C-alpha positions as a Markdown table, in Angstrom:
| # | Residue | x | y | z |
|---|---|---|---|---|
| 1 | Met | 16.6 | -22.3 | 34.9 |
| 2 | Ser | 20.2 | -23.8 | 34.8 |
| 3 | Arg | 23.0 | -21.7 | 33.3 |
| 4 | Asp | 23.6 | -24.3 | 30.6 |
| 5 | Phe | 20.0 | -24.2 | 29.6 |
| 6 | Lys | 20.1 | -20.4 | 29.5 |
| 7 | Phe | 23.1 | -20.5 | 27.3 |
| 8 | Leu | 21.3 | -22.8 | 24.8 |
| 9 | Ser | 18.2 | -20.7 | 25.1 |
| 10 | Met | 20.3 | -17.6 | 24.3 |
| 11 | Ser | 21.6 | -19.2 | 21.1 |
| 12 | Arg | 18.1 | -20.0 | 20.0 |
| 13 | Arg | 16.8 | -16.5 | 20.8 |
| 14 | Met | 19.8 | -14.9 | 19.0 |
| 15 | Arg | 19.1 | -17.0 | 15.9 |
| 16 | Ser | 15.5 | -15.7 | 16.0 |
| 17 | Ala | 16.4 | -12.1 | 16.7 |
| 18 | Tyr | 19.2 | -11.9 | 14.1 |
| 19 | Lys | 17.4 | -13.8 | 11.2 |
| 20 | Lys | 16.0 | -10.7 | 9.5 |
| 21 | Trp | 19.4 | -9.0 | 8.9 |
| 22 | Ser | 23.1 | -9.4 | 8.6 |
| 23 | Val | 25.1 | -9.1 | 11.8 |
| 24 | Asp | 28.1 | -8.0 | 9.9 |
| 25 | Asn | 26.3 | -5.1 | 8.1 |
| 26 | Arg | 24.4 | -4.1 | 11.3 |
| 27 | Leu | 27.5 | -4.1 | 13.4 |
| 28 | Ala | 29.5 | -2.2 | 10.8 |
| 29 | Ser | 26.8 | 0.4 | 10.6 |
| 30 | Leu | 26.7 | 0.7 | 14.4 |
| 31 | Glu | 30.4 | 1.1 | 14.8 |
| 32 | Ser | 30.9 | 3.6 | 11.9 |
| 33 | Glu | 28.0 | 5.7 | 13.2 |
| 34 | Ile | 29.2 | 5.6 | 16.8 |
| 35 | Asp | 32.8 | 6.4 | 15.9 |
| 36 | Gly | 31.7 | 9.2 | 13.7 |
| 37 | Arg | 29.4 | 10.8 | 16.2 |
| 38 | Ser | 31.8 | 10.3 | 19.1 |
| 39 | Ser | 34.3 | 12.5 | 17.4 |
| 40 | Asp | 31.9 | 15.5 | 17.1 |
| 41 | Val | 28.6 | 15.3 | 19.1 |
| 42 | Asn | 27.4 | 18.5 | 17.5 |
| 43 | Ala | 28.1 | 17.5 | 13.9 |
| 44 | Asp | 24.5 | 17.3 | 12.6 |
| 45 | Val | 21.6 | 18.7 | 14.6 |
| 46 | Ser | 19.2 | 16.7 | 12.3 |
| 47 | Tyr | 20.8 | 13.4 | 13.2 |
| 48 | Asp | 18.5 | 10.9 | 15.0 |
| 49 | His | 20.6 | 9.1 | 17.7 |
| 50 | Ser | 17.6 | 6.8 | 18.5 |
| 51 | Glu | 18.3 | 4.8 | 15.4 |
| 52 | Ile | 21.8 | 3.9 | 16.7 |
| 53 | Val | 20.4 | 3.0 | 20.1 |
| 54 | Asn | 17.9 | 0.7 | 18.4 |
| 55 | Ile | 20.6 | -1.1 | 16.4 |
| 56 | Tyr | 22.7 | -1.4 | 19.6 |
| 57 | Tyr | 19.9 | -3.1 | 21.5 |
| 58 | Asp | 18.9 | -5.3 | 18.6 |
| 59 | Leu | 22.5 | -6.6 | 18.5 |
| 60 | Cys | 23.4 | -6.7 | 22.2 |
| 61 | His | 20.2 | -7.4 | 24.1 |
| 62 | Glu | 20.3 | -11.2 | 24.4 |
| 63 | Leu | 24.0 | -11.1 | 25.4 |
| 64 | Met | 23.2 | -8.4 | 28.0 |
| 65 | Glu | 20.4 | -10.4 | 29.5 |
| 66 | Tyr | 22.5 | -13.6 | 29.6 |
| 67 | Gly | 25.2 | -11.7 | 31.5 |
| 68 | Trp | 23.1 | -9.5 | 33.7 |
| 69 | Gly | 19.6 | -10.8 | 34.0 |
| 70 | Asp | 16.4 | -9.1 | 32.9 |
| 71 | Cys | 17.1 | -6.0 | 35.2 |
| 72 | Leu | 19.6 | -4.4 | 32.9 |
| 73 | His | 21.0 | -1.8 | 35.3 |
| 74 | Phe | 23.7 | -1.4 | 37.9 |
| 75 | Ala | 23.2 | -1.2 | 41.6 |
| 76 | Pro | 25.3 | -0.3 | 44.7 |
| 77 | Leu | 26.8 | -3.5 | 46.1 |
| 78 | Arg | 27.4 | -4.8 | 49.6 |
| 79 | Lys | 29.8 | -7.4 | 50.8 |
| 80 | Asp | 28.3 | -10.9 | 50.8 |
| 81 | Glu | 25.4 | -9.8 | 48.7 |
| 82 | Thr | 24.7 | -11.2 | 45.2 |
| 83 | Leu | 24.3 | -8.8 | 42.3 |
| 84 | Glu | 20.7 | -10.0 | 42.0 |
| 85 | Asp | 20.0 | -9.1 | 45.6 |
| 86 | Ala | 21.6 | -5.7 | 45.2 |
| 87 | Val | 19.4 | -5.0 | 42.2 |
| 88 | Ile | 16.3 | -5.9 | 44.2 |
| 89 | Arg | 17.4 | -3.7 | 47.1 |
| 90 | His | 18.1 | -0.8 | 44.7 |
| 91 | Glu | 14.7 | -1.1 | 43.0 |
| 92 | Arg | 13.0 | -1.1 | 46.4 |
| 93 | Leu | 14.8 | 2.1 | 47.3 |
| 94 | Met | 13.3 | 3.6 | 44.1 |
| 95 | Ile | 9.8 | 2.4 | 45.0 |
| 96 | Lys | 10.2 | 4.0 | 48.5 |
| 97 | Lys | 11.5 | 7.3 | 47.1 |
| 98 | Leu | 8.6 | 7.5 | 44.6 |
| 99 | Glu | 6.1 | 6.5 | 47.3 |
| 100 | Leu | 4.4 | 4.1 | 44.9 |
| 101 | Arg | 1.2 | 2.4 | 45.9 |
| 102 | Asp | -1.8 | 0.5 | 44.7 |
| 103 | Ser | -3.8 | 2.0 | 41.8 |
| 104 | Met | -1.1 | 4.5 | 40.7 |
| 105 | Lys | -0.3 | 5.0 | 37.1 |
| 106 | Val | 3.4 | 4.9 | 36.6 |
| 107 | Ile | 5.5 | 5.5 | 33.5 |
| 108 | Asp | 8.7 | 3.4 | 32.9 |
| 109 | Val | 10.8 | 5.5 | 30.5 |
| 110 | Gly | 12.9 | 3.0 | 28.5 |
| 111 | Cys | 11.6 | -0.2 | 30.1 |
| 112 | Gly | 14.1 | -2.7 | 28.6 |
| 113 | Val | 12.5 | -6.1 | 29.0 |
| 114 | Gly | 10.6 | -4.9 | 32.1 |
| 115 | Gly | 12.6 | -6.2 | 35.0 |
| 116 | Pro | 12.1 | -3.2 | 37.2 |
| 117 | Met | 8.5 | -2.9 | 36.0 |
| 118 | Arg | 7.7 | -6.4 | 37.4 |
| 119 | Arg | 9.2 | -5.4 | 40.7 |
| 120 | Val | 7.1 | -2.3 | 40.9 |
| 121 | Ala | 3.9 | -4.1 | 39.8 |
| 122 | Arg | 4.5 | -7.1 | 42.1 |
| 123 | Glu | 5.2 | -5.1 | 45.2 |
| 124 | Thr | 2.8 | -2.1 | 44.8 |
| 125 | Asn | 0.1 | -3.3 | 42.4 |
| 126 | Ala | 0.6 | -0.1 | 40.4 |
| 127 | Lys | -0.2 | 0.1 | 36.7 |
| 128 | Val | 3.0 | 0.6 | 34.7 |
| 129 | Tyr | 3.2 | 2.0 | 31.2 |
| 130 | Cys | 6.2 | 0.5 | 29.5 |
| 131 | Ile | 7.8 | 2.9 | 27.1 |
| 132 | Asn | 10.4 | 1.6 | 24.6 |
| 133 | Asn | 11.4 | 2.4 | 21.1 |
| 134 | Asn | 13.0 | -1.0 | 20.5 |
| 135 | Glu | 10.3 | -3.4 | 19.2 |
| 136 | Tyr | 12.2 | -6.6 | 20.1 |
| 137 | Gln | 12.7 | -5.5 | 23.8 |
| 138 | Leu | 9.1 | -4.5 | 24.1 |
| 139 | Ser | 7.9 | -7.8 | 22.8 |
| 140 | Gln | 10.1 | -9.6 | 25.2 |
| 141 | Ala | 8.8 | -7.5 | 28.1 |
| 142 | Lys | 5.3 | -8.5 | 27.3 |
| 143 | Leu | 6.2 | -12.2 | 27.1 |
| 144 | Lys | 7.9 | -12.0 | 30.4 |
| 145 | Asn | 5.0 | -10.1 | 32.0 |
| 146 | Val | 2.6 | -12.8 | 30.8 |
| 147 | Asp | 4.8 | -15.6 | 32.2 |
| 148 | Ala | 4.9 | -13.7 | 35.6 |
| 149 | Gly | 1.2 | -13.2 | 35.7 |
| 150 | Leu | 1.6 | -9.4 | 35.7 |
| 151 | Asp | 0.5 | -8.5 | 32.1 |
| 152 | His | -2.8 | -7.0 | 33.5 |
| 153 | Leu | -0.7 | -4.4 | 35.3 |
| 154 | Ala | 1.2 | -3.3 | 32.2 |
| 155 | Glu | 0.5 | -1.2 | 29.1 |
| 156 | Tyr | 3.0 | -1.1 | 26.2 |
| 157 | Val | 3.8 | 2.0 | 24.2 |
| 158 | Lys | 6.4 | 1.8 | 21.4 |
| 159 | Cys | 7.8 | 5.3 | 21.0 |
| 160 | Asp | 10.9 | 7.4 | 21.5 |
| 161 | Phe | 10.9 | 9.0 | 24.9 |
| 162 | Met | 12.1 | 12.2 | 23.1 |
| 163 | Asn | 8.6 | 12.3 | 21.6 |
| 164 | Met | 5.8 | 10.7 | 23.6 |
| 165 | Arg | 3.0 | 12.6 | 21.9 |
| 166 | Thr | 0.8 | 9.6 | 21.9 |
| 167 | Leu | 0.5 | 10.1 | 25.7 |
| 168 | Asp | -1.6 | 12.9 | 27.2 |
| 169 | Glu | -0.1 | 15.5 | 29.5 |
| 170 | Asn | -0.7 | 15.3 | 33.2 |
| 171 | Thr | -1.4 | 11.5 | 33.0 |
| 172 | Phe | 1.0 | 9.7 | 35.4 |
| 173 | Asp | 1.3 | 9.7 | 39.2 |
| 174 | Ala | 5.0 | 8.9 | 39.1 |
| 175 | Gly | 7.7 | 7.9 | 36.7 |
| 176 | Tyr | 11.2 | 6.4 | 36.6 |
| 177 | Ala | 14.0 | 6.3 | 34.0 |
| 178 | Ile | 16.7 | 3.8 | 34.8 |
| 179 | Glu | 19.8 | 4.1 | 32.6 |
| 180 | Ser | 17.7 | 5.2 | 29.7 |
| 181 | Thr | 17.8 | 9.0 | 29.4 |
| 182 | Cys | 21.6 | 8.7 | 29.3 |
| 183 | His | 21.0 | 7.8 | 25.6 |
| 184 | Ala | 19.1 | 11.0 | 25.0 |
| 185 | Gln | 20.4 | 13.2 | 22.2 |
| 186 | Asp | 19.0 | 16.2 | 24.0 |
| 187 | Lys | 18.5 | 15.7 | 27.7 |
| 188 | Arg | 16.4 | 18.7 | 28.2 |
| 189 | Arg | 14.0 | 17.6 | 25.5 |
| 190 | Ala | 13.8 | 14.1 | 27.1 |
| 191 | Phe | 13.1 | 15.5 | 30.6 |
| 192 | Ala | 10.6 | 18.0 | 29.1 |
| 193 | Glu | 8.6 | 15.2 | 27.6 |
| 194 | Ile | 8.6 | 13.3 | 30.9 |
| 195 | Phe | 7.6 | 16.5 | 32.7 |
| 196 | Arg | 4.7 | 17.0 | 30.3 |
| 197 | Val | 3.1 | 13.6 | 31.0 |
| 198 | Leu | 3.5 | 13.6 | 34.8 |
| 199 | Lys | 0.8 | 15.0 | 36.9 |
| 200 | Pro | 1.5 | 18.1 | 39.1 |
| 201 | Gly | 3.1 | 16.9 | 42.3 |
| 202 | Ala | 4.4 | 13.7 | 40.7 |
| 203 | Arg | 7.9 | 12.4 | 41.4 |
| 204 | Leu | 10.5 | 11.1 | 38.9 |
| 205 | Trp | 13.3 | 8.8 | 39.8 |
| 206 | Gly | 16.3 | 8.8 | 37.5 |
| 207 | Gln | 19.5 | 6.8 | 37.3 |
| 208 | Glu | 22.0 | 8.3 | 35.0 |
| 209 | Met | 25.4 | 7.3 | 33.7 |
| 210 | Cys | 27.6 | 10.3 | 34.2 |
| 211 | Leu | 31.1 | 11.7 | 34.2 |
| 212 | Thr | 32.2 | 12.5 | 37.8 |
| 213 | Asn | 33.6 | 15.7 | 39.1 |
| 214 | Ser | 37.1 | 14.1 | 38.8 |
| 215 | Phe | 36.8 | 14.0 | 35.0 |
| 216 | Asp | 39.2 | 16.4 | 33.3 |
| 217 | Pro | 38.5 | 17.1 | 29.6 |
| 218 | Ala | 42.1 | 18.3 | 29.2 |
| 219 | Asn | 43.4 | 14.9 | 30.4 |
| 220 | Ala | 44.0 | 12.7 | 27.3 |
| 221 | Arg | 43.4 | 9.5 | 29.3 |
| 222 | His | 40.1 | 10.8 | 30.6 |
| 223 | Glu | 38.9 | 11.9 | 27.2 |
| 224 | Trp | 39.9 | 8.5 | 25.7 |
| 225 | Leu | 37.9 | 6.7 | 28.4 |
| 226 | Lys | 34.9 | 8.9 | 27.6 |
| 227 | Gln | 35.1 | 8.1 | 23.9 |
| 228 | Glu | 35.4 | 4.3 | 24.7 |
| 229 | Leu | 32.3 | 4.5 | 26.9 |
| 230 | Met | 30.3 | 6.5 | 24.4 |
| 231 | Arg | 31.2 | 4.0 | 21.7 |
| 232 | Gly | 30.5 | 0.9 | 23.8 |
| 233 | Ile | 27.2 | 2.1 | 25.3 |
| 234 | Ala | 25.9 | 3.9 | 22.2 |
| 235 | Leu | 25.8 | 7.3 | 24.0 |
| 236 | His | 25.5 | 10.5 | 22.1 |
| 237 | Asp | 27.4 | 12.3 | 24.9 |
| 238 | Ile | 28.0 | 11.7 | 28.6 |
| 239 | Ala | 26.6 | 14.3 | 31.0 |
| 240 | Thr | 28.1 | 15.6 | 34.2 |
| 241 | Phe | 26.2 | 15.7 | 37.4 |
| 242 | Ser | 25.5 | 19.4 | 36.9 |
| 243 | Asp | 24.3 | 18.8 | 33.3 |
| 244 | Val | 21.6 | 16.4 | 34.7 |
| 245 | Asn | 20.5 | 18.8 | 37.4 |
| 246 | Asp | 20.5 | 21.8 | 35.1 |
| 247 | Ala | 18.4 | 20.0 | 32.5 |
| 248 | Leu | 15.9 | 18.9 | 35.1 |
| 249 | Glu | 15.5 | 22.4 | 36.5 |
| 250 | Ala | 15.4 | 24.0 | 33.1 |
| 251 | Val | 12.2 | 22.2 | 32.1 |
| 252 | Gly | 10.5 | 22.9 | 35.5 |
| 253 | Phe | 11.4 | 20.0 | 37.8 |
| 254 | Glu | 12.4 | 20.6 | 41.5 |
| 255 | Val | 15.4 | 18.4 | 42.3 |
| 256 | Leu | 14.6 | 17.0 | 45.7 |
| 257 | Glu | 17.8 | 14.9 | 46.0 |
| 258 | Ala | 20.6 | 13.9 | 43.7 |
| 259 | Asn | 23.6 | 11.7 | 44.6 |
| 260 | Asp | 26.2 | 9.4 | 43.2 |
| 261 | Leu | 25.3 | 6.3 | 45.0 |
| 262 | Ala | 28.7 | 4.8 | 44.0 |
| 263 | Asp | 30.1 | 7.0 | 46.8 |
| 264 | Thr | 28.0 | 5.2 | 49.4 |
| 265 | Glu | 29.0 | 1.7 | 48.4 |
| 266 | Asp | 31.1 | -0.7 | 50.4 |
| 267 | Pro | 34.6 | 0.2 | 49.2 |
| 268 | Ser | 35.3 | -3.6 | 48.8 |
| 269 | Thr | 32.4 | -4.0 | 46.4 |
| 270 | Arg | 32.4 | -1.3 | 43.7 |
| 271 | Trp | 29.6 | -1.1 | 41.1 |
| 272 | Tyr | 31.9 | -2.5 | 38.4 |
| 273 | Gly | 33.1 | -5.4 | 40.5 |
| 274 | Pro | 31.1 | -8.1 | 38.8 |
| 275 | Met | 32.9 | -7.3 | 35.5 |
| 276 | Glu | 36.3 | -7.3 | 37.0 |
| 277 | Ser | 36.5 | -10.4 | 39.2 |
| 278 | Arg | 34.4 | -13.3 | 40.4 |
| 279 | Tyr | 31.4 | -12.0 | 42.3 |
| 280 | Gly | 29.0 | -14.7 | 43.4 |
| 281 | Ser | 28.6 | -18.1 | 41.8 |
| 282 | Ile | 31.0 | -19.8 | 39.4 |
| 283 | Gly | 28.3 | -19.3 | 36.7 |
| 284 | Asn | 28.7 | -15.5 | 37.2 |
| 285 | Phe | 32.4 | -15.9 | 36.7 |
| 286 | Phe | 31.8 | -17.3 | 33.2 |
| 287 | Arg | 29.2 | -14.7 | 32.3 |
| 288 | Arg | 30.9 | -11.5 | 33.5 |
| 289 | Thr | 34.7 | -11.6 | 34.2 |
| 290 | Pro | 37.4 | -11.1 | 31.6 |
| 291 | Met | 38.5 | -14.7 | 31.7 |
| 292 | Gly | 34.9 | -15.9 | 31.6 |
| 293 | Arg | 34.0 | -13.6 | 28.8 |
| 294 | Ala | 37.0 | -14.8 | 26.8 |
| 295 | Ala | 35.9 | -18.4 | 27.3 |
| 296 | Ile | 32.4 | -17.7 | 26.2 |
| 297 | Leu | 33.7 | -15.8 | 23.1 |
| 298 | Trp | 35.6 | -18.9 | 21.9 |
| 299 | Val | 32.7 | -21.2 | 22.6 |
| 300 | Val | 30.4 | -19.0 | 20.6 |
| 301 | Arg | 32.9 | -18.7 | 17.8 |
| 302 | Leu | 33.2 | -22.4 | 17.5 |
| 303 | Ser | 29.4 | -22.8 | 17.8 |
| 304 | Glu | 29.0 | -20.6 | 14.8 |
| 305 | Leu | 30.6 | -23.3 | 12.7 |
| 306 | Ile | 27.7 | -25.6 | 13.4 |
| 307 | Ala | 25.1 | -22.8 | 13.2 |
| 308 | Leu | 24.3 | -23.0 | 16.9 |
| 309 | Phe | 24.9 | -19.2 | 17.0 |
| 310 | Pro | 24.3 | -16.8 | 14.1 |
| 311 | Arg | 27.3 | -15.9 | 12.0 |
| 312 | Asp | 29.4 | -13.1 | 13.4 |
| 313 | Ser | 27.9 | -13.4 | 16.9 |
| 314 | His | 31.4 | -13.5 | 18.3 |
| 315 | Arg | 32.0 | -10.0 | 16.9 |
| 316 | Val | 29.1 | -8.7 | 19.0 |
| 317 | Leu | 30.7 | -10.4 | 22.0 |
| 318 | Arg | 34.0 | -8.7 | 21.2 |
| 319 | Phe | 32.3 | -5.3 | 21.0 |
| 320 | Met | 30.6 | -5.9 | 24.4 |
| 321 | Asp | 33.9 | -7.2 | 26.0 |
| 322 | Arg | 35.5 | -3.9 | 25.0 |
| 323 | Thr | 32.6 | -2.1 | 26.6 |
| 324 | Ala | 33.0 | -4.0 | 29.8 |
| 325 | Asp | 36.6 | -3.0 | 30.0 |
| 326 | Ala | 35.6 | 0.6 | 29.5 |
| 327 | Tyr | 33.1 | 0.4 | 32.3 |
| 328 | Val | 35.7 | -1.1 | 34.7 |
| 329 | Asn | 38.5 | 1.4 | 33.7 |
| 330 | Gly | 36.2 | 4.4 | 33.9 |
| 331 | Gly | 35.0 | 3.2 | 37.4 |
| 332 | Lys | 38.4 | 2.4 | 38.7 |
| 333 | Glu | 39.9 | 5.7 | 37.6 |
| 334 | Gly | 36.9 | 7.5 | 39.2 |
| 335 | Val | 35.8 | 9.5 | 36.2 |
| 336 | Phe | 32.6 | 7.6 | 35.4 |
| 337 | Thr | 29.7 | 6.3 | 37.4 |
| 338 | Thr | 26.5 | 4.4 | 36.5 |
| 339 | Leu | 24.8 | 5.4 | 39.8 |
| 340 | Tyr | 24.0 | 9.1 | 39.7 |
| 341 | Cys | 20.4 | 8.8 | 41.1 |
| 342 | Phe | 18.0 | 11.7 | 41.6 |
| 343 | Val | 14.5 | 12.3 | 42.8 |
| 344 | Ala | 12.7 | 15.2 | 41.1 |
| 345 | Arg | 9.2 | 16.5 | 41.4 |
| 346 | Lys | 6.8 | 18.4 | 39.1 |
| 347 | Pro | 5.6 | 21.3 | 41.1 |
| 348 | Ser | 2.0 | 21.2 | 42.3 |
């Protein structure tokens, strides 16, 4: 599909996705909640962060997919490799680490629109249970699976991964959570639910957004970057490497390996590179780089005048542009990574 056609398709899909509510009201609610929670993550133990995450993806999903594709995650990059190729290579590493094969039952915790799921199903013939609390993303995952001829290898479960009580314990042969449990209000509770539904001996692959060991909470610049990232990615908090490992072990997992794969990247192609400068085709320049994002912003703002895009769509773009800057700054200053990957096992 050409990039121009995808742009027009995005406008149509955004009109459809936004028609039930006011972008202005939804965005104001998102920003006020995020800003309030970012200032005190322990303010209210009864607070349900999953509602903020739902609003976040309702607003931002179509723009995310336009910029990044249907595999909405980062990957270690190599020189002379496209982002799309890097994502495929990264997902194949996950498949290898989980030892996935035909007839397995696999849980995809926070499936997005099912990009990784389709890689798993296509290359292993495993049956994948797609878990998502966002109704719009889950419906898009099903449509994409049908188009790919892979719907027979998918099951769809709308629920919060903090509470998957509709699923029986000891059900799945393997599982993965790619940039999803970083949204968890309580990481131990999220991992405990995953632990419960995995079979004894089953492996879990996780990819977490984390603060690195270089983060200094007493450093005002570091703390400001953390708040910007929490705001822009709708995170309740940002874990450290040890926070992730401790949470896994606390609920019973054995951590087989855990590494920041950003440290193994080609130094000339950092994980945030596609959002900083041109990486790949000229189309990618317009979708991802600061200059390209600015151009898209003004095209969308003008298009709102003729109702090609829903009113206030440009404000969502501004929100996401600020988030992209936070990703880049956090990565460049070495205090944040999107590539803390682990393999854990439920004891036999």
